[in-house]
C-alpha positions as CSV (number, residue, x, y, z in Angstrom):
1,M,149.6,-126.0,42.4
2,Q,148.7,-127.3,38.9
3,R,145.1,-127.4,39.9
4,S,145.2,-123.8,41.0
5,I,146.6,-122.7,37.6
6,N,144.0,-124.7,35.8
7,S,141.3,-123.1,37.8
8,R,142.6,-119.6,37.0
9,M,142.8,-120.4,33.3
10,F,139.2,-121.8,33.4
11,F,138.0,-118.7,35.2
12,M,139.7,-116.4,32.6
13,F,138.2,-118.4,29.7
14,M,134.7,-118.1,31.2
15,M,135.2,-114.3,31.6
16,L,136.2,-114.0,28.0
17,C,133.1,-116.0,26.9
18,C,130.9,-113.7,29.0
19,T,132.5,-110.7,27.5
20,L,132.0,-112.0,23.9
21,A,128.4,-112.8,24.8
22,L,127.7,-109.2,25.6
23,F,128.9,-108.2,22.1
24,P,127.7,-110.9,19.8
25,G,128.4,-108.9,16.6
26,H,132.1,-108.7,17.4
27,T,134.1,-111.7,16.6
28,A,137.8,-112.1,16.3
29,A,137.6,-110.6,12.9
30,A,135.9,-107.5,14.4
31,W,139.2,-106.4,15.8
32,A,140.5,-105.7,12.3
33,D,139.4,-102.7,10.3
34,A,135.5,-102.9,9.8
35,P,134.2,-102.4,6.2
36,P,131.9,-99.3,5.7
37,S,128.2,-99.8,6.4
38,A,125.9,-100.8,3.4
39,V,123.8,-98.0,1.9
40,A,122.1,-99.6,-1.0
41,Q,121.2,-103.1,-2.2
42,V,120.8,-104.5,-5.7
43,G,119.6,-108.1,-5.7
44,D,121.6,-109.9,-3.0
45,N,124.5,-107.5,-3.2
46,T,124.9,-104.5,-0.9
47,Y,127.0,-101.4,-1.6
48,A,128.6,-98.6,0.4
49,S,127.1,-95.9,-1.7
50,L,124.0,-95.4,-3.8
51,Q,126.2,-94.4,-6.8
52,A,128.2,-97.6,-6.5
53,A,124.9,-99.6,-6.5
54,I,123.8,-97.8,-9.7
55,Q,127.1,-98.8,-11.5
56,H,126.5,-102.5,-10.7
57,I,123.0,-102.7,-12.3
58,D,123.2,-105.5,-14.9
59,D,119.6,-106.1,-15.8
60,D,117.0,-103.7,-17.3
61,G,114.5,-102.8,-14.7
62,S,116.6,-103.7,-11.7
63,T,115.6,-102.4,-8.3
64,I,117.9,-100.4,-6.1
65,T,116.8,-100.4,-2.5
66,L,117.9,-97.7,-0.1
67,L,119.0,-99.3,3.2
68,T,119.6,-96.2,5.3
69,D,119.5,-92.4,5.2
70,V,122.2,-91.0,2.9
71,T,123.6,-87.6,1.9
72,E,124.6,-88.0,-1.8
73,S,123.9,-86.4,-5.1
74,I,123.2,-89.2,-7.6
75,D,123.8,-89.4,-11.4
76,F,121.5,-92.1,-12.7
77,T,123.7,-92.9,-15.7
78,L,123.2,-96.7,-16.1
79,P,125.6,-99.3,-17.5
80,D,125.4,-99.9,-21.3
81,D,123.2,-102.9,-21.0
82,A,120.4,-101.1,-19.0
83,D,118.3,-98.1,-19.6
84,T,115.6,-98.5,-16.9
85,A,115.8,-98.7,-13.1
86,I,113.7,-98.6,-10.0
87,L,114.7,-96.7,-6.9
88,N,112.9,-97.9,-3.7
89,L,113.4,-95.4,-1.0
90,D,112.0,-97.9,1.5
91,G,111.2,-95.2,4.1
92,H,114.7,-93.6,4.1
93,T,116.0,-90.1,3.0
94,L,118.2,-89.2,0.1
95,A,119.6,-85.7,0.7
96,A,121.4,-83.7,-2.0
97,S,125.1,-82.9,-1.6
98,G,126.5,-80.3,-3.9
99,G,123.9,-80.6,-6.7
100,P,120.5,-82.0,-7.5
101,A,119.7,-85.0,-5.4
102,I,118.9,-87.1,-8.5
103,S,120.0,-86.4,-12.1
104,I,118.5,-88.5,-14.9
105,P,120.2,-88.3,-18.3
106,A,118.5,-88.7,-21.7
107,D,117.4,-92.2,-22.7
108,T,117.2,-93.3,-19.1
109,T,113.9,-94.1,-17.3
110,L,113.8,-94.0,-13.5
111,T,110.8,-95.1,-11.4
112,I,110.8,-93.9,-7.8
113,T,108.7,-95.7,-5.2
114,G,108.6,-96.2,-1.5
115,S,107.6,-93.9,1.3
116,G,110.9,-92.2,1.8
117,T,112.1,-88.7,1.0
118,V,114.2,-87.0,-1.6
119,A,115.5,-83.7,-0.2
120,G,117.1,-81.2,-2.5
121,G,117.9,-78.6,0.2
122,T,119.0,-75.5,-1.6
123,E,119.2,-77.6,-4.8
124,S,116.5,-79.3,-6.9
125,A,115.4,-82.7,-5.8
126,I,115.2,-83.8,-9.5
127,L,116.9,-82.7,-12.7
128,C,115.6,-84.8,-15.6
129,W,116.5,-85.0,-19.3
130,G,115.1,-88.5,-19.5
131,T,112.0,-90.1,-18.1
132,L,110.8,-89.9,-14.5
133,I,107.9,-91.9,-13.0
134,V,107.0,-91.1,-9.4
135,E,104.8,-93.7,-7.7
136,N,105.3,-92.6,-4.2
137,G,107.6,-90.6,-1.9
138,T,108.1,-87.1,-0.5
139,F,110.1,-84.5,-2.5
140,T,111.3,-81.2,-0.9
141,S,113.4,-78.3,-1.8
142,S,113.9,-74.6,-0.9
143,H,114.6,-74.0,-4.6
144,T,112.8,-75.3,-7.7
145,L,111.7,-78.8,-6.9
146,M,111.9,-80.5,-10.3
147,Q,113.6,-79.4,-13.5
148,F,112.9,-80.9,-16.9
149,G,114.4,-80.2,-20.3
150,E,114.1,-80.9,-24.0
151,D,116.8,-80.3,-26.5
152,S,118.3,-82.0,-29.6
153,E,119.5,-84.9,-27.5
154,G,116.1,-85.9,-26.3
155,T,112.9,-84.9,-24.6
156,A,112.2,-85.2,-20.9
157,E,109.0,-86.9,-19.8
158,A,107.6,-87.1,-16.3
159,Y,104.6,-88.9,-14.8
160,L,103.8,-87.8,-11.2
161,E,101.2,-90.3,-10.0
162,H,101.4,-90.1,-6.2
163,G,103.4,-88.5,-3.5
164,T,103.9,-85.2,-1.7
165,F,105.8,-82.4,-3.4
166,S,106.8,-79.2,-1.5
167,A,108.9,-76.2,-2.8
168,P,108.4,-72.6,-3.7
169,T,108.3,-73.7,-7.4
170,I,107.2,-77.2,-8.2
171,V,108.2,-77.6,-11.9
172,E,110.4,-75.5,-14.1
173,R,112.3,-75.8,-17.4
174,V,116.1,-76.5,-17.1
175,G,117.8,-73.3,-17.8
176,A,119.9,-74.7,-20.7
177,A,116.9,-76.5,-22.3
178,D,115.0,-75.3,-25.3
179,Y,111.6,-76.6,-23.9
180,L,110.2,-78.2,-20.8
181,G,109.4,-81.6,-22.3
182,Y,106.2,-83.3,-21.3
183,V,105.1,-83.4,-17.6
184,Q,101.8,-85.1,-16.6
185,I,100.4,-84.8,-13.1
186,G,98.1,-87.8,-12.4
187,G,97.9,-87.4,-8.6
188,G,99.6,-86.3,-5.4
189,M,99.7,-83.3,-3.1
190,F,101.5,-80.2,-4.3
191,H,102.6,-77.4,-1.9
192,G,103.9,-74.6,-4.1
193,T,103.3,-72.7,-7.3
194,F,103.5,-73.6,-11.0
195,P,104.8,-70.9,-13.3
196,A,102.8,-69.8,-16.3
197,G,103.7,-70.7,-19.9
198,L,104.5,-74.4,-19.4
199,D,102.6,-75.4,-22.5
200,T,103.4,-79.1,-22.2
201,L,102.4,-79.4,-18.5
202,E,99.2,-81.4,-18.1
203,I,97.1,-81.8,-14.9
204,L,94.7,-84.7,-14.7
205,H,94.3,-85.1,-10.9
206,G,95.9,-83.8,-7.8
207,S,95.6,-81.6,-4.7
208,F,97.1,-78.1,-4.8
209,S,97.8,-75.4,-2.2
210,D,98.1,-72.6,-4.8
211,V,95.9,-72.4,-7.8
212,S,97.8,-69.6,-9.6
213,N,98.2,-70.4,-13.3
214,L,96.8,-73.9,-12.8
215,T,93.4,-73.6,-14.7
216,S,95.1,-73.4,-18.1
217,Y,96.9,-76.7,-17.4
218,L,93.7,-78.7,-16.4
219,Q,92.5,-81.3,-18.8
220,L,89.5,-83.4,-19.5
221,A,86.8,-80.9,-18.5
222,A,88.3,-80.7,-15.0
223,G,88.1,-77.9,-12.4
224,L,89.6,-77.1,-9.0
225,A,87.3,-77.1,-6.0
226,Q,88.4,-76.2,-2.5
227,A,88.3,-79.0,0.1
228,E,87.8,-78.8,3.8
229,N,91.6,-78.9,4.4
230,G,92.0,-75.7,2.3
231,M,93.6,-77.5,-0.6
232,Y,92.2,-77.3,-4.1
233,E,91.3,-80.7,-5.6
234,T,90.6,-81.6,-9.2
235,T,87.0,-82.5,-9.9
236,A,84.8,-83.1,-12.9
237,L,83.5,-79.8,-14.2
238,R,79.7,-79.2,-14.1
239,I,77.3,-76.4,-14.5
240,I,75.1,-75.8,-11.4
241,S,72.2,-73.4,-10.7
242,D,70.7,-72.2,-7.4
243,I,67.3,-71.5,-9.1
244,P,67.0,-73.8,-12.2
245,Q,63.4,-72.7,-12.6
246,L,62.8,-68.9,-12.3
247,E,59.2,-67.5,-12.0
248,L,58.6,-63.9,-12.9
249,T,55.5,-61.7,-12.2
250,A,54.9,-59.4,-15.1
251,S,55.2,-55.6,-14.5
252,A,55.2,-52.6,-16.7
253,D,58.9,-52.0,-16.1
254,M,60.2,-55.6,-16.1
255,P,63.7,-55.6,-17.7
256,E,64.9,-58.0,-20.4
257,F,67.7,-60.4,-19.7
258,T,71.3,-60.2,-20.7
259,V,73.6,-63.2,-20.5
260,S,75.1,-62.0,-17.2
261,S,71.8,-61.0,-15.6
262,L,70.2,-64.4,-16.5
263,L,73.2,-66.2,-15.0
264,E,73.1,-64.0,-11.9
265,Q,69.4,-64.2,-11.2
266,T,69.4,-68.0,-11.6
267,G,72.7,-68.5,-9.7
268,T,74.1,-70.4,-12.6
269,R,77.9,-71.0,-12.4
270,L,80.6,-73.7,-12.7
271,N,81.1,-75.9,-9.7
272,A,84.9,-75.3,-9.6
273,L,87.6,-73.0,-10.8
274,A,88.3,-73.6,-14.5
275,D,89.5,-71.9,-17.6
276,Y,86.0,-72.0,-19.1
277,R,83.2,-69.4,-19.8
278,L,79.4,-69.9,-19.8
279,D,77.6,-69.3,-23.1
280,V,73.8,-68.9,-23.4
281,D,71.7,-69.9,-26.4
282,E,71.1,-66.6,-28.2
283,V,67.9,-67.6,-30.0
284,Q,66.3,-68.9,-26.8
285,L,67.3,-65.8,-24.9
286,A,65.8,-63.5,-27.7
287,T,62.6,-65.5,-27.5
288,L,62.5,-65.1,-23.7
289,N,63.0,-61.3,-24.0
290,K,60.2,-61.1,-26.6
291,Q,57.8,-62.7,-24.1
292,I,59.0,-60.3,-21.4
293,S,58.3,-57.3,-23.7
294,L,54.8,-58.6,-24.5
295,A,54.1,-59.1,-20.8
296,A,55.2,-55.6,-20.0
297,Q,53.0,-54.2,-22.8
298,A,50.0,-56.1,-21.5
299,V,50.4,-54.6,-18.0
300,Q,50.8,-51.1,-19.4
301,G,47.8,-51.4,-21.7
302,G,45.5,-53.3,-19.4
303,T,45.3,-56.2,-21.7
304,A,45.6,-60.0,-21.1
305,F,48.8,-62.0,-21.5
306,A,48.7,-65.8,-21.6
307,G,52.0,-66.4,-19.8
308,A,55.2,-68.0,-21.1
309,N,57.5,-70.9,-20.3
310,Q,61.0,-70.8,-21.9
311,D,64.0,-73.1,-21.6
312,V,67.4,-71.6,-22.1
313,D,70.4,-73.9,-22.8
314,I,73.8,-73.0,-21.2
315,T,77.1,-74.5,-22.2
316,A,80.7,-74.3,-20.9
317,A,83.3,-73.4,-23.5
318,R,87.1,-73.6,-23.0
319,I,89.0,-70.3,-23.1
320,I,91.8,-71.2,-25.4
321,S,94.9,-69.1,-26.1
322,E,97.0,-69.7,-29.2
323,E,99.6,-71.8,-27.4
324,M,96.9,-73.9,-25.7
325,Q,95.0,-75.1,-28.7
326,S,95.6,-78.8,-28.0
327,R,94.2,-78.7,-24.5
328,T,90.6,-79.3,-25.1
329,A,88.3,-81.5,-27.2
330,T,86.1,-80.1,-29.9
331,E,83.1,-80.5,-27.6
332,D,83.5,-80.9,-23.9
333,H,79.8,-81.8,-23.4
334,I,79.4,-79.5,-20.3
335,A,75.8,-78.3,-20.5
336,A,72.8,-77.4,-18.5
337,K,69.5,-75.5,-18.9
338,V,67.4,-73.1,-16.9
339,N,63.7,-72.6,-17.2
340,V,62.0,-69.2,-17.0
341,I,58.2,-68.9,-16.4
342,I,56.3,-65.6,-16.9
343,K,53.0,-65.6,-15.0
344,P,49.8,-64.8,-17.0
345,V,48.4,-61.3,-17.0
346,E,44.5,-61.0,-16.6
347,V,42.4,-58.0,-17.8
348,P,41.7,-55.9,-14.8
349,A,38.0,-55.7,-13.8
350,Q,36.3,-52.3,-14.5
351,P,35.0,-50.5,-11.3
352,E,31.1,-50.2,-11.1
353,E,29.8,-46.6,-11.6
354,P,27.6,-45.2,-8.8
355,E,23.8,-44.9,-9.7
356,E,22.6,-41.3,-10.3
357,P,19.6,-40.0,-8.3
358,A,16.2,-39.7,-10.2
359,N,16.1,-35.8,-9.9
360,P,19.7,-34.7,-9.4
361,G,20.1,-31.3,-7.8
362,Q,16.5,-31.2,-6.2
363,P,16.0,-31.9,-2.5
364,E,13.5,-34.5,-1.6
365,E,10.1,-33.2,-0.4
366,P,9.4,-33.6,3.3
367,T,7.1,-36.4,4.2
368,T,3.5,-35.3,5.2
369,P,2.5,-36.6,8.6
370,P,-0.6,-38.9,8.5
371,A,-4.0,-37.0,9.1
372,D,-6.1,-37.5,12.1
373,P,-8.8,-40.1,11.2
374,S,-11.4,-38.2,13.3
375,E,-11.2,-35.2,11.0
376,T,-13.1,-35.2,7.8
377,P,-10.8,-34.2,5.0
378,R,-11.9,-31.3,3.0
379,E,-11.6,-31.2,-0.7
380,T,-9.7,-28.3,-1.9
381,P,-9.9,-27.6,-5.6
382,A,-6.6,-28.3,-7.1
383,A,-4.8,-25.5,-8.8
384,P,-3.8,-26.3,-12.3
385,S,-0.3,-27.6,-12.4
386,Q,2.5,-26.1,-14.3
387,Q,2.6,-29.3,-16.3
388,S,-1.1,-29.0,-17.4
389,I,-0.5,-25.4,-18.4
390,S,2.5,-26.3,-20.3
391,R,0.5,-28.9,-22.2
392,S,-1.9,-26.2,-23.3
393,M,0.8,-24.0,-24.6
394,P,2.1,-24.3,-28.1
395,K,5.3,-26.2,-28.4
396,T,7.3,-23.8,-30.4
397,G,10.6,-24.7,-28.7
398,I,11.2,-20.9,-28.1
399,F,9.7,-19.1,-25.0
400,T,9.5,-15.3,-25.7
401,L,8.7,-12.6,-23.1
402,P,5.1,-12.0,-24.3
403,M,4.4,-15.7,-24.1
404,I,5.6,-15.9,-20.5
405,F,3.5,-12.8,-19.6
406,A,0.4,-14.3,-21.1
407,A,0.9,-17.5,-19.3
408,A,1.2,-15.6,-16.0
409,L,-2.1,-13.7,-16.7
410,L,-3.9,-17.0,-17.5
411,L,-2.7,-18.5,-14.3
412,S,-3.9,-15.5,-12.3
413,A,-7.3,-15.5,-13.9
414,T,-7.7,-19.2,-13.3
415,A,-6.8,-18.7,-9.6
416,I,-9.4,-15.8,-9.3
417,V,-12.1,-17.8,-10.9
418,A,-11.4,-20.7,-8.5
419,V,-11.7,-18.4,-5.5
420,I,-15.0,-16.8,-6.6
421,R,-16.5,-20.3,-7.2
422,A,-15.4,-21.3,-3.7
423,L,-17.1,-18.2,-2.1
424,I,-20.3,-18.8,-4.0
425,S,-20.4,-22.4,-2.9
426,R,-20.2,-21.4,0.8
427,R,-22.9,-18.9,0.6
428,R,-25.3,-21.4,-0.9
429,L,-24.6,-23.8,1.9
430,R,-25.5,-21.2,4.5
């Protein structure tokens, strides 16, 4: 009987051990009320809320690590012996609850790192009167993402170095603040717009979905060029030309250049969107236009033109409004040049004039067929030619009617005498 009882007790003990083995985290103490789960950790200590962890920071520069996703709006007012802290999101999400997800008071510096998310929801993700440094993370809101302010108590500063930022409006001044403070964007991806008039917002690097109002915030001779993914990325500003050397053929109506027509014909422009204009050296442009005028005159007048080769310097100058005077150096050193060549003009060759015939207006005499060699040519006394008669006439230069009549009688008499002589000669031969 005793052995049977011992066997049953042993069996029940083994069943209890097996049950405890299936739930190793539960011990005898687990039957009591369990403490709340840890949300954040500072050093070796864990806390049930992020706000509680902040209150237990005892060293300047302490790191608070988020241990799980949490819905909580945080006021980063630090204990008296600390004014800087680091929040490591560690891949988790901090969601706002009833106010901005993170509020940073004046004289407090907060650095946010890690690959987690700060979600403002319908509130801002960040409201800052102190200093914010973002090294990594994702920040979202359906409202204004980050608000900064400057007043008599202090000036907000922000350095956004990396991360992803998404909201209808990325940065704005706190409504109660006198000014924005200073916000510097050194990198990251920004999906949203930036309002105009933030005179202390400075963009060094980054990638942006909307370029509205951005060019006035760019610094250090930077521009915005569209990438393959559709985002606009900051890039070093340069002047580029499709035709850096332009050759012109002179014509009578070739036009002179204006600044805009020279830039257009050479395809000269900035390589990215920027708050800059292109200026052309006025003296060099005037010299080029003088050569164009000389070439056109040469073509019109049929004279020679030796040709011309003219460089024109082009520089980029910042368009500065009164409130943006501090946003550019005295000289940004963005320059290029184009070269214009006007081809030479040669004197046109004169066409050769056709030769005039020896006796213009008189038909050529028909060619006499050759005589039969068997026939003996007969000599016919030649009648005096008009040329011989004219030689015997006095050269008065004026031919009157009596003179013409006398010449006709002389010719007739000469002809009669020649006929009579011919008849006499024939009779003698008979």
